[in-house]
C-alpha positions in Angstrom: 31.7 41.1 59.1 32.7 41.8 55.2 30.7 44.5 53.5 28.8 43.1 50.8 26.4 44.8 48.0 22.7 44.5 48.5 21.1 42.6 45.9 18.2 44.3 44.2 14.9 42.8 45.0 14.1 42.8 41.1 16.1 43.4 38.1 16.7 47.1 37.4 15.7 48.5 34.1 17.4 51.4 32.1 15.3 54.4 32.2 13.4 53.6 35.4 12.4 56.1 37.7 14.7 56.2 40.9 12.1 57.8 43.3 10.0 54.7 44.3 12.9 52.3 44.0 15.2 54.0 46.4 13.2 52.8 49.4 12.9 49.3 48.1 16.5 48.6 47.6 16.6 49.6 43.9 19.6 51.6 42.2 19.2 55.3 41.3 20.2 56.6 37.9 23.5 57.7 39.5 24.1 54.0 40.6 23.5 52.9 37.1 25.8 55.4 35.6 28.6 54.2 38.1 28.1 50.7 37.2 28.3 51.4 33.4 31.4 53.4 33.9 33.1 50.6 35.8 32.1 48.1 33.1 33.6 50.3 30.5 36.7 50.6 32.3 36.8 46.8 32.6 36.4 46.7 28.8 39.3 48.8 28.4 41.5 46.3 30.4 41.0 43.8 27.8 43.8 43.8 25.2 45.5 41.3 23.0 49.1 40.4 23.8 52.0 38.0 22.9 52.7 35.8 25.8 55.2 33.1 26.7 55.2 30.3 29.5 58.4 30.4 31.6 58.4 31.7 35.2 55.9 33.2 37.6 57.4 36.7 37.6 55.9 39.5 39.6 55.6 43.3 39.0 59.2 45.0 39.5 60.9 41.7 39.5 63.9 41.9 36.9 64.9 38.8 34.8 68.0 38.5 32.6 68.9 35.4 30.8 70.1 34.1 27.0 68.3 31.8 25.1 68.4 30.1 21.7 64.7 29.2 21.7 63.2 30.1 18.1 59.7 30.8 19.3 60.8 33.2 22.1 63.1 35.2 19.5 60.2 35.6 17.2 58.1 36.8 20.1 60.8 39.5 20.8 60.8 40.4 17.2 57.1 40.7 17.0 57.2 43.1 20.1 59.8 45.1 18.8 57.9 45.8 15.4 54.6 46.4 17.5 56.2 49.1 19.6 57.1 51.1 16.3 60.6 52.5 17.6 59.1 53.4 21.2 61.2 50.9 23.3 61.3 47.2 22.6 57.8 46.4 23.6 56.0 44.3 26.1 54.7 40.8 26.4 53.1 38.6 29.0 54.8 35.8 31.1 52.9 33.1 32.4 54.3 30.6 35.1 53.8 27.0 35.9 52.0 26.1 39.2 54.3 23.2 40.3 52.0 22.4 43.3 49.0 21.8 40.9 51.3 20.6 38.2 49.5 23.0 35.5 50.3 26.1 33.4 48.9 29.4 35.1 46.3 31.5 33.4 47.4 34.4 35.6 50.8 36.1 34.8 52.5 39.4 34.5 53.2 41.8 31.7 57.0 42.5 31.2 58.7 45.4 29.3 61.6 44.4 27.4 64.6 46.5 28.5 67.2 44.9 26.5 67.2 42.4 23.6 70.7 41.7 22.0 70.9 39.1 19.2 74.2 37.0 19.0 76.1 35.7 16.0 75.2 32.1 17.3 71.4 32.6 17.2 71.1 33.2 21.0 69.4 36.5 22.4 70.2 38.0 25.6 67.2 39.8 27.3 66.8 42.1 30.2 62.9 42.2 31.4 61.2 44.0 34.2 57.6 43.2 35.5 55.1 45.9 35.0 51.5 44.7 35.9 49.4 41.5 36.4 46.9 39.9 34.0 44.8 36.7 33.5 44.0 35.1 30.1 40.5 35.7 28.7 39.4 32.6 26.8 42.0 30.4 24.9 45.1 31.7 23.2 46.3 30.8 19.8 49.4 30.5 17.7 51.0 33.3 15.6 53.4 32.5 12.7 55.9 35.4 11.9 54.8 37.3 9.0 51.6 35.8 8.6 48.1 37.2 9.4 45.9 34.4 9.8 42.4 34.0 11.5 43.0 33.0 15.2 42.3 29.5 15.9 42.2 29.3 19.7 43.2 26.1 21.6 43.9 25.4 25.3 47.1 26.7 26.7 48.9 23.4 27.2 48.2 22.6 23.4 49.4 25.9 21.9 52.5 26.0 24.2 53.5 22.6 23.2 53.4 23.6 19.6 55.9 26.3 20.0 58.9 23.8 20.7 61.3 24.1 18.2 59.1 26.4 16.1 59.1 30.1 15.3 55.3 30.2 16.2 54.6 32.0 19.4 51.4 32.5 21.7 49.0 35.5 21.4 46.2 35.8 23.9 43.5 38.1 24.8 44.3 39.1 28.3 42.5 41.3 31.1 44.8 43.5 33.2 44.2 43.5 37.0 42.4 46.7 38.3 45.0 49.4 39.6 46.9 47.6 42.4 46.2 48.9 46.0 42.7 50.4 45.1 40.4 48.7 47.5 37.0 48.0 46.1 38.3 48.1 42.3 36.6 46.0 39.8 37.9 42.4 39.8 39.2 40.7 36.8 36.2 39.6 34.4 35.3 36.8 32.4 34.3 36.7 28.9 30.7 36.8 29.6 31.0 39.5 32.0 32.7 41.9 29.7 29.6 42.0 27.5 26.8 44.1 28.7 23.4 42.5 28.3 19.9 42.1 29.8 21.5 40.1 32.6 22.5 43.1 34.5 21.7 41.5 37.9 24.2 38.9 37.3 27.0 41.6 36.4 26.0 43.4 39.7 26.5 40.3 41.7 30.0 39.8 40.0 31.2 43.2 40.7 31.2 42.9 44.5 33.8 45.2 45.9 36.8 44.3 48.1 36.0 43.1 51.8 36.7 45.0 54.9 39.5 47.6 53.7 40.7 48.5 57.2 41.5 45.0 58.1 43.6 44.6 54.9 45.4 47.8 55.7 46.3 46.6 59.2 47.7 43.5 57.9 49.5 45.5 55.3 50.9 47.6 58.1 52.3 44.6 60.1 54.1 43.5 57.1 56.7 46.2 57.4 58.3 44.9 60.7 58.4 41.4 59.3 60.3 42.6 56.2 62.8 44.5 58.3 63.3 41.3 60.5 63.5 39.1 57.4 66.3 41.5 55.7 68.2 41.4 58.9 68.2 37.8 59.3 69.4 36.9 55.7 72.1 39.3 56.0 73.3 38.5 59.4 73.0 34.9 59.2 75.0 34.6 55.9 72.1 33.4 53.6 73.0 35.9 50.9 74.5 33.9 47.7 76.5 37.1 46.8 77.7 39.9 49.1 74.9 42.8 48.9 72.3 40.5 47.4 69.5 42.0 49.6 70.3 45.4 49.0 70.4 44.7 45.0 67.0 43.1 45.3 65.3 46.1 47.1 67.1 48.5 44.7 65.4 46.6 42.0 62.1 46.4 43.7 62.1 50.2 44.8 60.5 51.4 48.0 58.1 49.4 49.7 54.6 50.5 48.8 52.6 52.5 51.3 50.5 50.3 54.0 47.4 51.9 52.4 48.1 50.0 49.0 47.9 46.5 50.5 47.8 44.8 47.4 50.6 46.3 46.0 52.6 45.9 49.2 51.7 42.2 49.2 53.1 41.8 45.6 56.3 43.7 46.6 57.0 41.4 49.6 56.3 38.2 47.6 58.9 39.6 45.1 61.3 40.2 48.1 61.2 36.6 49.6 61.2 34.9 46.1 63.6 37.1 44.1 65.1 36.4 40.7 67.6 34.7 40.8 66.4 32.6 43.6 67.7 32.9 47.3 66.3 29.8 48.6 65.0 30.8 52.1 61.4 30.6 51.4 58.8 28.6 49.8 57.6 29.7 46.2 54.6 31.8 46.8 54.6 33.6 43.6 52.0 31.4 41.7 49.7 31.6 44.7 49.9 35.4 45.1 49.3 35.9 41.2 46.3 33.7 41.4 44.8 35.4 44.4 41.2 36.4 43.9 41.3 39.3 46.4 43.5 41.6 48.4 42.7 39.7 51.4 43.8 36.5 49.8 47.0 37.9 48.6 47.9 39.2 52.1 47.3 36.0 53.6 49.5 34.1 51.2 52.2 36.7 51.6 52.0 37.1 55.4 52.2 33.1 55.7 55.1 33.1 53.4 57.3 35.6 55.1 56.7 34.2 58.6 57.4 30.8 57.6 60.7 32.1 55.9 61.4 34.0 59.1 61.2 30.8 61.3 63.5 29.0 59.0 66.1 31.8 59.0 66.1 32.0 62.9 66.1 28.2 63.0 62.8 27.7 64.9 61.2 25.9 62.0 63.5 25.1 59.3 61.7 24.7 56.0 64.1 22.2 54.2 
């Protein structure tokens, strides 16, 4: 069965002697210190970042396009200024969950590798996914050159206001814990970021990842599925350009180790839903980005690659 934290029999108070509490299920001073360190680390993961709504992109994926969108151009200029000469900066990209017809609150931070403005006002960019995050609270609009008090509003409202405008979106975001670290702190909400007297509530929300060994076993099995998938795409002639699969893998880098199941799940999702699209698998990027645990991410990816293999070998076509 999944491993779960034991709930204390009564709230734990700072400075309380640990001796008598050990036998009755309370937390020692070392336990409390560990909890505070984890909450501090969670606070460090909360940042302010410019974001845009475009596509559900994953870590390691590369994206190249050109656009004349004024809001996106202003966002790039803002990122470049914030970078202070150290690169071109980073921003967050949110996608649209088409299955649920809504903008996603989970996304990926992208590094700007290239941003070249043309005489006609368009800008050509090359981007690469870095790490996952989720929005904390509502975002707000930023106008270039102005430092106004933020006025948060629902994501759909601020996104609509960027159309044909130089205004862009700023949001408080929380980065996911280090990929592949089983038992790391999950993404936290606003209320959970602030330490308060409700320490018992925080303890309940900081439950670790379930059954690490089962996740690693599923992660291990993905390797053979990846090999089968790649062979079928190439041998059955599904590549849209010669050498497409090899280029996708070159961009993604080596398959992460099986002992990093979350990282491996993200890699596999990026493989079967590449940019530009290959068209041989169901779109799983929104689902894997919104997965609430490593086990959920592995389930999404395993289902996705198995259904794609069945499509590729002809046993169960998807389309």
